[in-house]
C-alpha positions in Angstrom: -1.0 -52.9 18.0 1.7 -50.5 19.1 3.3 -51.2 22.7 6.5 -50.3 24.3 8.3 -52.9 22.8 7.3 -52.5 19.1 10.5 -50.6 18.3 12.5 -53.9 18.7 10.7 -55.6 15.9 13.5 -55.1 13.4 11.9 -56.7 10.6 8.8 -54.4 10.8 11.0 -51.4 11.6 13.0 -52.0 8.1 9.9 -52.3 6.1 8.4 -49.2 7.5 11.6 -47.1 7.1 12.0 -48.4 3.5 8.3 -47.4 2.8 8.6 -44.0 4.6 12.1 -43.4 2.6 9.6 -43.5 -0.4 7.4 -40.7 1.1 5.0 -43.1 2.9 3.0 -40.7 4.8 1.2 -43.4 6.8 4.6 -45.2 7.5 6.1 -42.1 8.9 3.4 -41.7 11.3 3.5 -45.2 12.5 7.3 -44.9 13.0 6.8 -41.7 15.1 4.0 -43.5 17.4 6.4 -46.6 17.8 9.2 -44.1 19.1 6.9 -42.4 21.3 5.7 -45.6 22.9 9.3 -47.0 23.1 10.8 -48.1 26.3 13.4 -47.4 27.7 13.4 -43.8 26.9 17.1 -43.5 26.8 18.5 -44.5 23.5 21.9 -45.5 25.0 19.9 -48.4 27.0 18.7 -49.9 23.7 20.2 -53.1 22.2 23.0 -52.0 19.9 21.5 -53.8 17.0 18.2 -52.3 17.5 19.7 -49.0 17.8 21.8 -49.3 14.6 18.8 -50.5 12.5 16.8 -47.5 13.6 19.9 -45.1 12.9 20.4 -46.6 9.4 16.6 -46.5 8.6 16.0 -42.8 9.8 19.1 -41.6 8.1 17.8 -43.2 4.8 14.3 -41.4 5.3 15.8 -37.9 5.9 19.1 -37.8 3.8 17.3 -36.3 1.0 15.2 -33.8 2.9 15.1 -30.4 1.3 16.4 -28.1 4.1 15.1 -25.1 2.5 11.4 -26.0 2.1 8.9 -26.4 5.1 8.8 -29.6 6.8 5.6 -31.6 6.4 3.5 -32.5 9.3 4.3 -36.3 9.2 8.2 -35.5 9.1 7.8 -33.1 12.0 6.1 -35.6 14.2 8.7 -38.3 13.5 11.5 -35.8 13.9 10.3 -34.6 17.2 9.9 -38.2 18.5 13.6 -38.7 17.4 14.8 -35.6 19.2 13.1 -36.6 22.5 14.7 -40.0 22.3 18.2 -38.7 21.4 19.0 -39.8 17.9 21.9 -37.8 16.7 24.1 -37.6 13.8 24.8 -35.1 10.7 21.6 -36.0 8.9 19.5 -35.9 12.1 20.7 -32.6 12.9 20.2 -31.0 9.6 16.7 -32.3 9.8 16.0 -31.1 13.2 17.1 -27.5 11.9 14.7 -27.8 9.1 12.1 -28.5 11.6 12.9 -25.7 13.8 12.8 -23.3 11.0 9.3 -24.6 10.2 8.3 -24.5 13.8 9.5 -21.4 15.0 9.6 -19.3 11.8 6.6 -17.4 12.6 8.1 -16.1 15.8 11.7 -15.9 14.7 12.4 -15.4 10.9 16.2 -15.0 10.7 17.2 -18.6 10.1 20.9 -18.2 10.2 20.6 -16.6 13.7 18.1 -19.3 14.8 20.6 -21.9 13.5 23.5 -20.3 15.5 21.7 -19.8 18.7 20.1 -23.3 18.8 23.5 -24.9 17.8 22.2 -27.8 15.7 25.5 -27.9 13.8 27.7 -27.4 16.6 29.3 -30.7 17.5 30.1 -29.3 21.0 26.3 -29.0 21.8 24.8 -32.1 23.1 21.3 -33.4 22.5 20.3 -32.6 26.0 21.1 -29.1 25.4 19.4 -29.0 22.1 16.1 -30.4 23.8 16.2 -27.8 26.4 16.7 -24.9 23.8 13.9 -26.4 21.9 11.5 -26.1 24.7 12.6 -22.7 25.6 11.8 -21.7 21.9 8.5 -23.2 22.3 7.9 -20.9 25.1 9.3 -17.7 23.4 6.3 -15.6 22.9 5.2 -12.1 24.1 3.7 -12.5 27.7 6.0 -15.3 28.9 7.6 -14.8 32.2 11.3 -15.4 32.7 14.2 -15.3 35.1 17.5 -13.9 34.9 20.1 -13.9 37.5 21.2 -10.4 37.0 17.7 -8.7 36.4 15.2 -10.8 38.4 11.7 -11.7 37.0 10.5 -10.1 33.8 7.9 -10.5 31.1 8.7 -10.7 27.3 7.3 -7.6 25.8 8.5 -7.8 22.2 10.1 -10.4 19.8 12.2 -8.8 16.9 11.9 -11.5 14.1 14.8 -10.6 12.2 17.6 -9.0 14.5 17.4 -11.9 17.2 16.5 -9.3 19.9 14.0 -9.6 22.8 12.3 -6.9 24.9 11.9 -7.9 28.3 10.0 -5.8 31.1 12.2 -6.1 34.2 12.3 -2.9 36.5 13.0 -1.4 33.1 12.8 -2.5 29.6 16.0 -4.5 28.7 17.1 -5.9 25.3 18.1 -9.6 25.3 19.7 -11.7 22.6 18.2 -14.9 21.7 21.2 -17.0 22.8 21.1 -15.4 26.3 17.4 -16.3 26.5 17.8 -19.9 25.6 20.8 -20.5 27.9 20.7 -18.1 30.8 17.2 -17.8 31.8 14.4 -20.0 33.3 11.1 -19.5 31.6 7.5 -20.0 33.0 5.1 -22.0 30.9 2.0 -20.2 30.0 -1.4 -21.2 31.5 0.3 -22.7 34.5 -0.4 -21.7 38.1 2.9 -19.8 38.4 2.2 -17.9 35.3 -1.3 -16.8 36.6 0.4 -15.9 40.0 2.9 -13.8 38.3 0.3 -11.8 36.3 -2.1 -11.4 39.0 0.6 -10.8 41.8 -1.6 -13.1 44.0 -1.0 -16.6 45.6 -3.9 -19.2 46.1 -3.9 -20.9 49.3 -2.2 -24.2 49.8 -2.4 -26.3 52.9 0.1 -28.9 51.6 3.7 -27.6 50.9 4.6 -30.5 48.8 1.6 -30.0 46.3 2.5 -26.3 46.1 6.1 -27.2 45.0 4.9 -29.8 42.7 2.6 -27.3 40.8 5.4 -24.6 40.9 8.1 -27.0 39.6 5.9 -28.1 36.6 5.4 -24.4 35.8 9.1 -23.7 35.1 11.7 -24.8 32.7 14.9 -24.5 34.8 18.5 -24.0 33.6 19.5 -27.0 35.5 17.3 -30.0 36.0 19.1 -30.9 39.3 18.4 -27.5 41.0 16.1 -27.8 44.2 12.5 -27.2 43.4 12.3 -24.9 46.4 15.3 -22.8 45.1 13.7 -22.6 41.8 10.3 -21.5 43.2 12.1 -18.8 45.3 13.7 -17.3 42.6 10.6 -16.7 40.6 8.5 -15.7 43.4 10.8 -13.3 45.7 10.4 -10.6 45.2 7.8 -10.4 42.4 4.9 -11.9 44.4 6.2 -12.4 47.9 8.8 -11.2 50.4 11.8 -13.2 51.5 10.4 -13.2 54.9 7.2 -14.6 53.9 8.6 -17.1 51.8 10.9 -18.2 54.8 7.7 -18.6 57.0 6.1 -20.7 54.2 9.3 -22.9 54.0 8.9 -23.5 58.0 5.4 -25.0 57.6 3.1 -21.7 57.1 0.3 -21.3 54.7 1.3 -19.5 51.2 -1.9 -17.1 51.7 -0.1 -15.6 54.6 3.1 -14.8 52.8 1.1 -12.9 50.3 -0.3 -10.7 52.9 3.2 -10.2 54.4 4.3 -9.2 50.9 1.4 -6.6 50.7 2.5 -5.0 53.8 6.1 -4.7 53.2 6.8 -4.1 49.6 7.1 -0.5 49.2 5.0 1.4 46.5 7.9 2.9 44.2 7.3 5.7 41.7 7.9 3.7 38.5 4.7 5.2 37.0 6.2 8.7 37.0 6.7 9.8 33.5 10.5 10.4 34.2 10.7 6.6 35.0 9.2 5.5 31.7 11.0 2.6 30.1 10.6 3.5 26.4 9.7 6.7 24.2 6.3 5.3 23.8 5.5 4.9 27.4 7.0 8.5 27.9 4.7 10.1 25.4 1.9 8.1 26.7 2.3 9.4 30.3 3.2 12.9 29.4 0.0 13.3 27.3 -2.1 12.6 30.3 -0.4 15.2 32.7 -1.6 18.7 33.2 1.5 19.4 35.1 4.7 17.5 34.5 7.0 19.0 37.1 8.2 16.5 39.6 10.6 16.4 42.4 14.1 15.0 41.7 13.5 14.4 38.0 15.2 11.2 36.5 17.0 13.5 34.0 19.4 10.6 33.2 16.8 8.2 32.4 14.6 10.7 30.4 17.8 11.8 28.1 18.7 8.1 27.8 15.3 7.4 26.2 15.4 10.5 24.1 19.1 9.5 22.8 17.9 6.1 21.8 14.8 7.5 20.0 16.7 10.2 18.2 18.6 8.1 16.0 15.6 5.8 14.9 13.5 7.0 12.1 10.4 5.1 13.1 10.5 6.8 16.4 10.8 10.4 15.1 7.1 11.3 15.7 7.3 10.3 19.4 10.7 11.9 19.7 9.2 15.3 18.6 6.2 14.9 20.9 8.4 14.1 23.8 10.8 17.1 23.2 7.8 19.5 22.9 6.0 18.3 26.3 9.3 18.6 28.2 10.4 21.8 26.8 7.1 23.4 27.5 8.2 23.1 31.2 10.5 26.0 32.2 12.2 23.9 34.9 13.6 21.4 32.5 14.9 23.7 29.9 18.5 23.4 31.1 18.3 19.7 31.0 17.1 19.8 27.4 19.8 22.2 26.5 22.5 19.7 27.6 20.5 16.7 25.8 20.6 19.1 22.6 24.5 19.6 22.8 25.0 15.9 23.1 22.6 14.5 20.8 20.8 17.1 18.4 23.4 16.2 15.5 22.4 12.8 15.3 18.5 13.1 15.6 17.0 11.8 12.3 14.0 14.4 12.6 16.7 17.3 12.4 18.9 15.7 9.8 16.2 14.5 7.3 14.3 17.6 5.9 11.3 15.5 4.7 11.0 14.0 8.1 11.0 17.3 9.9 8.4 18.8 7.6 6.0 15.7 7.7 6.1 15.2 11.4 5.9 19.0 12.2 2.9 19.3 10.0 1.1 16.5 12.1 1.9 17.6 15.6 -1.1 18.5 17.8 -1.6 22.3 18.0 -0.5 22.6 21.6 2.9 21.1 20.8 3.7 23.3 17.8 5.0 26.3 19.6 7.3 24.4 22.2 8.6 22.1 19.2 9.7 25.3 17.2 11.2 26.7 20.3 13.1 23.6 21.0 14.3 23.2 17.4 15.6 26.8 17.6 17.6 26.0 20.5 18.9 22.6 19.1 19.5 23.7 15.5 19.7 27.5 15.5 17.8 30.2 13.6 19.1 29.6 10.1 17.9 26.2 10.2 14.5 26.8 11.6 13.8 29.5 8.8 15.1 27.2 6.2 12.5 24.6 7.1 9.7 26.8 8.0 9.3 28.3 4.3 8.7 24.8 3.4 5.9 24.3 5.8 2.1 25.2 5.6 1.7 29.0 6.4 -0.5 28.2 9.3 2.5 27.2 11.3 4.6 30.4 10.3 3.4 32.7 13.1 4.9 30.5 15.9 8.4 31.0 14.0 8.0 34.6 13.6 7.4 35.2 17.2 10.8 33.6 18.0 12.8 35.4 15.5 14.5 39.0 16.3 13.9 41.9 14.1 16.4 44.4 12.7 16.2 48.1 12.4 13.9 48.0 9.5 11.6 45.6 11.2 12.3 42.6 9.3 13.2 39.2 10.7 15.1 36.3 9.2 12.1 34.7 7.9 10.9 37.8 5.8 14.4 38.0 4.3 14.5 34.5 3.4 11.0 34.9 1.7 12.3 37.9 -0.4 15.5 35.9 -1.4 13.4 33.0 -2.7 11.2 35.5 -4.7 14.2 37.0 -6.1 15.7 33.7 -7.1 12.4 32.6 -8.6 12.2 29.7 -6.0 8.7 30.4 -4.5 5.8 28.3 -3.4 2.3 29.3 -2.5 3.1 29.4 1.3 5.8 32.3 0.7 3.4 34.2 -1.8 0.5 33.8 0.9 2.9 35.4 3.4 3.5 38.1 1.0 -0.5 38.6 0.7 -1.0 38.1 4.3 -1.4 41.6 5.2 -4.1 42.1 2.5 -5.9 38.9 3.7 -5.9 39.9 7.3 -7.1 43.5 6.4 -9.9 42.2 4.4 -11.0 39.8 7.3 -10.7 42.5 10.0 -12.0 45.8 8.2 -15.6 45.6 8.0 -15.7 48.0 5.1 -13.3 45.9 2.9 -15.6 42.9 3.7 -18.4 44.3 1.7 -18.4 42.9 -1.8 -21.9 44.0 -3.0 -23.0 47.7 -3.8 -25.0 48.9 -1.0 -28.2 50.8 -1.4 -27.0 54.3 0.2 -24.5 56.5 -1.7 -22.7 57.5 1.6 -22.2 53.6 2.3 -20.8 53.2 -1.3 -18.3 56.1 -0.9 -17.4 54.8 2.6 -16.4 51.4 0.9 -14.6 52.9 -1.9 -12.8 55.3 0.3 -11.7 52.5 2.6 -10.4 50.4 -0.2 -8.6 53.0 -1.9 -7.0 54.1 1.3 -5.8 50.6 1.8 -4.5 50.2 -1.5 -2.6 53.4 -1.4 -1.0 52.2 2.0 0.1 49.0 0.6 1.5 50.7 -2.8 4.0 52.5 -0.4 5.9 49.5 0.2 7.7 49.1 -3.2 9.6 46.1 -2.1 6.3 44.1 -1.4 4.3 45.8 -4.2 7.0 44.4 -6.9 5.7 40.9 -6.2 2.1 41.6 -5.3 1.7 43.2 -8.7 3.4 40.3 -10.7 0.4 38.5 -12.1 2.7 36.0 -13.8 4.2 35.0 -10.6 0.8 34.5 -9.0 -0.7 32.5 -11.9 2.3 30.3 -12.1 2.4 29.6 -8.3 -1.3 28.7 -8.3 -0.8 26.2 -11.0 1.7 24.2 -9.0 0.8 20.9 -7.8 0.4 20.6 -4.2 -1.4 18.3 -1.7 -2.6 17.9 1.8 -2.5 21.0 4.2 -0.5 22.9 1.5 -3.8 23.2 -0.6 -5.2 25.9 1.8 -2.8 28.6 1.1 -3.1 28.2 -2.7 -6.9 27.7 -2.5 -7.2 31.0 -0.6 -4.9 33.1 -2.9 -7.0 31.7 -5.9 -10.2 32.9 -4.1 -8.8 36.3 -3.3 -7.7 36.6 -7.0 -11.3 35.9 -8.1 -13.5 37.5 -5.3 -11.5 40.5 -3.9 -11.3 43.6 -5.8 -8.6 45.0 -3.4 -6.4 42.0 -4.5 -7.1 42.8 -8.2 -6.4 46.6 -7.7 -3.0 45.8 -6.4 -2.2 43.3 -9.2 -2.9 46.3 -11.4 -0.9 48.8 -9.4 -4.1 50.9 -9.0 -4.5 51.4 -12.9 -0.7 50.9 -14.0 -1.1 50.1 -17.8 1.7 47.5 -18.1 0.3 45.8 -14.7 -3.1 45.8 -16.1 -2.0 44.4 -19.3 -0.2 41.7 -17.7 -3.2 40.8 -15.6 -5.5 40.7 -18.6 -3.1 38.5 -20.6 -2.9 36.1 -17.5 -6.8 35.9 -17.2 -7.1 35.1 -20.9 -4.4 32.8 -21.7 -3.1 31.2 -18.5 -4.4 27.7 -17.9 -5.9 28.3 -14.4 -9.3 29.8 -14.4 -12.6 28.3 -15.5 -14.7 30.0 -18.0 -16.9 31.5 -15.3 -14.1 32.9 -13.3 -12.3 34.2 -16.3 -15.4 36.2 -17.4 -16.2 37.4 -14.0 -12.6 38.5 -13.4 -12.4 40.5 -16.8 -15.7 42.3 -15.9 -14.2 43.4 -12.5 -11.1 44.6 -14.4 -13.3 46.9 -16.4 -15.1 47.9 -13.3 -12.2 49.1 -11.6 -10.5 50.6 -14.4 -13.0 51.4 -17.1 -10.3 53.1 -19.2 -8.9 49.8 -20.2 -12.2 48.4 -21.7 -10.7 48.0 -25.1 -7.8 46.1 -23.8 -10.1 43.6 -21.9 -12.7 43.5 -24.9 -10.0 43.1 -27.6 -10.4 39.8 -29.5 -7.2 38.1 -29.1 -6.6 34.5 -29.7 -6.9 32.6 -26.6 -5.4 29.5 -25.2 -7.3 26.2 -26.1 -9.8 25.3 -23.4 -8.0 21.8 -23.2 -5.0 23.4 -21.4 -7.1 23.8 -18.4 -6.6 20.1 -17.7 -3.4 17.9 -17.9 -2.6 17.3 -21.3 0.1 15.4 -23.4 0.5 14.6 -27.2 -1.5 11.9 -28.9 1.7 10.1 -29.7 3.0 10.1 -26.0 -0.5 9.1 -24.7 -0.6 6.1 -27.2 3.0 5.2 -26.1 1.8 5.1 -22.4 -1.2 3.0 -23.3 1.0 0.5 -25.3 3.6 0.4 -22.4 0.6 -0.4 -19.8 -0.7 -3.1 -22.2 2.9 -4.7 -22.4 3.1 -4.4 -18.7 -0.2 -6.2 -17.9 0.1 -8.9 -20.7 3.9 -9.8 -20.7 6.1 -8.3 -17.9 3.7 -9.0 -15.0 2.8 -12.5 -16.0 6.6 -13.4 -16.3 7.4 -11.8 -12.9 4.7 -14.0 -11.5 6.3 -17.1 -13.0 9.7 -15.9 -11.8 8.3 -15.7 -8.1 7.0 -19.0 -8.4 10.2 -20.5 -9.6 12.3 -18.8 -7.0 9.7 -19.8 -4.1 10.3 -23.5 -5.3 14.1 -23.2 -4.3 13.1 -22.7 -0.9 14.5 -20.7 2.1 13.0 -17.4 1.1 15.2 -15.5 3.6 18.4 -16.4 1.8 17.0 -16.7 -1.7 18.5 -13.9 -3.9 16.3 -14.9 -6.8 13.1 -14.5 -4.8 14.2 -11.2 -3.5 15.0 -9.9 -6.9 11.8 -11.2 -8.3 9.7 -9.6 -5.5 11.6 -6.3 -5.8 10.6 -6.4 -9.7 7.0 -7.1 -8.6 7.0 -4.0 -6.3 8.3 -1.8 -9.3 6.1 -3.2 -11.7 3.0 -2.8 -9.5 4.0 0.8 -9.0 4.6 1.5 -12.6 1.2 0.0 -13.5 -0.5 2.2 -10.9 1.5 5.3 -12.1 0.5 4.7 -15.7 -3.1 4.2 -15.0 -3.3 7.2 -12.9 -1.6 9.3 -15.4 -3.7 8.1 -18.2 -6.9 8.8 -16.3 -5.6 12.2 -15.4 -4.4 13.4 -18.8 -6.2 14.4 -22.1 -4.4 13.6 -25.5 -4.2 16.5 -28.0 -2.4 17.3 -31.3 -1.8 20.9 -30.2 -3.3 22.3 -33.4 -5.8 24.4 -31.8 -3.2 26.3 -29.7 -2.9 30.0 -30.5 0.7 31.6 -30.0 1.3 35.1 -29.0 4.2 36.5 -27.0 3.8 34.3 -23.9 5.2 30.9 -23.9 2.6 28.1 -23.4 2.3 24.3 -23.9 2.3 23.8 -27.7 4.7 26.2 -28.8 8.4 26.6 -29.7 10.6 29.2 -28.1 14.1 30.8 -28.5 16.3 31.2 -25.5 19.3 33.5 -25.8 22.0 33.0 -23.3 24.5 35.5 -21.9 27.2 34.4 -24.2 25.0 34.9 -27.4 23.9 31.4 -27.8 20.3 30.8 -29.1 18.8 27.5 -28.3 15.3 26.4 -29.6 12.9 24.4 -27.2 9.6 23.0 -27.7 7.3 23.4 -24.9 4.8 20.3 -24.9 2.8 18.1 -22.8 3.0 16.0 -19.6 4.7 12.8 -21.3 6.5 14.6 -24.1 10.2 15.2 -22.7 12.9 14.0 -25.0 16.0 15.9 -23.9 18.0 15.3 -26.8 15.6 17.0 -29.2 15.0 19.8 -26.8 11.3 18.8 -26.3 10.3 19.6 -22.7 7.1 19.0 -20.7 5.4 21.9 -19.1 5.8 20.0 -15.9 9.7 19.8 -15.9 11.7 22.6 -14.0 12.4 24.4 -17.3 9.0 23.9 -18.5 7.6 25.5 -15.4 9.8 28.6 -15.7 8.8 28.9 -19.3 5.0 28.4 -18.9 3.4 31.9 -18.7 6.6 33.8 -19.4 6.7 36.7 -21.9 8.9 37.4 -24.5 11.8 39.7 -23.2 11.7 38.2 -19.7 14.9 36.9 -18.1 15.0 33.6 -16.6 17.3 31.3 -14.8 18.0 28.1 -16.6 18.4 24.6 -14.4 21.9 24.9 -15.2 22.2 28.2 -13.3 22.7 30.3 -16.2 20.7 33.4 -16.9 19.0 33.6 -20.3 16.4 35.5 -22.0 13.2 34.4 -23.9 13.5 36.0 -27.3 10.9 34.4 -29.4 7.7 32.4 -29.0 6.6 30.7 -32.2 3.8 28.0 -33.4 5.1 24.4 -33.9 6.3 23.3 -37.5 3.8 21.2 -39.5 6.3 18.4 -39.3 6.3 18.4 -35.5 2.5 18.7 -35.3 2.2 15.5 -37.4 4.8 13.7 -35.5 3.2 14.8 -32.0 -0.4 13.9 -33.6 0.4 10.4 -34.6 -1.2 7.4 -33.0 0.4 4.7 -34.9 3.9 4.4 -33.6 6.7 1.8 -33.6 6.6 -1.1 -31.3 10.0 -0.5 -29.9 9.2 3.2 -29.0 6.3 1.8 -26.8 8.7 -0.2 -24.8 
């Protein structure tokens, strides 16, 4: 039977400590219960021999404690009882620190900063301070009310587990370091009557002042245990819940419920709910979204620009930053404020420094914010920047930018010049090409005569349709600069084969549809019957890996219908590219190599990594464990590689390239000769997805050079990745030796790794 004197039974204590040191769970729990019942509670009042026996026994128990591993439940209960009584010493403090990591790790994960803030290893920090800090840590959670002498009463809104920073809602959001929270604030215990009052801004009725003060004192963990209770309560309640006058009436003997009524009458209603008085970028955007009119009297421009400045440099807040900028710029009254902000902060804004961020976030913006966002970007970064980024965006957004750009004497703006520059340099995407075709697209959808695709019954209607189409084609052909690229079938087919995703698919799909369905588009591609242009289109239709069999046949029929004089060219039985090139392909050898790599990954590397993680985990203290971090990083890389390989193998078909028929256009499964301007001739092998071996001049059709070569005719000039200009001078079948090598499925083991 444990009682208040059990702690002084030295024989029993020694036996229990000895058993506990050998990891006796039951004995540790018994020791903890004895310490909880012990009287007196001040360790210094214990008999010196009793105290010494306990100190030696407890040190023996915890001297071998692994500080990097979680503390067990029975160890934790015993250590907490020791801390409450005041056992001190090097071993005790190390054990307390280990317990703190286990107890508070879910809320605060940075063990080094936790140790520094708590001060377990600081000899100048006494146990009384440690105990108070411990209790403050136990109250550290979102929703806890605190009192700070400089800021007043506030509520914890967020806890950064790694940096040691708290976000506290005072009149405005403030950041607070953990050490300041532990030593410079008073905290309200959650669930207590004071906590309820602060949440509800209401006071229950108390007839007895002393019972009220007792409840309030039990609610607060103060800075100083000797601080008068009434003074503590006043700091927490005035002015958060009641006015100072009301509290004075209460202190003189009035009822607390009356003070609440006074507070209601005398506390003025502020304008803290206005958007310009927001406390964070999240709150700012949330408030702006709900407003039809954002113009206010005496706008708090300093607060707004401060919020925007803090968000500008934070990548995770870029989307909110863009939305806030667009909302505010939309109001003409605040353009001057924003211009001053741009001068000071535009250069540090992540969204304008990182192109990928700008493109991703701009593409996701709500429609009503796009125009003001582009206007603000133009103001902040200039026309050149805006155009450079716009040509990488989906075409649906381009019209917003074109409206902002001035035109020159020839009616061109900077955007159109940039598109033509890209076309001339061979750096073109589907969005740029759709811009080129957009007048055709627009005319097809606006001119009712051009919309008619089926032959109508009446001859006069047939003539009307034909005349409208011929007139439009003739008009488009007057613009030789545009026609140069409109009639480039190789450019169109190459662009339509590019791999794009998301909102970038729309332009590519629309171009594909126009190519197959619209005879106006087909006629422009053939320059209204130019032999070389017709030949190029026929060649692309027959040989390029873009169209399915139905589309290919349909398009060839339409070419003959538009220009029957070329029926022999269309009907000519030329060797065609193997059907398999319409899907992603690679050589048998490379496909087998990827299969073996995936097998080795699953059966060898991933199990080895799992074992490495378990070993590193056993070393403890994962936040400071370099082996664990390295093993986890390897796990991420291995998982990614496994996913990539599985996707690649699912999407790809193996081939031996023996069915590829080679003419005068470079296609996967051929050898090419490239002649440089200095006379050098290089032979390259244009192959499948996984077949790149640079030292052997073997390149995949997905590489930059492979993309340039695919669909290129003999005699064409192309820009090499090195920047040199060269000419495609020959396209040849692969040698028998090369075909045998590519077709092999039995490969050396070391090649698979």
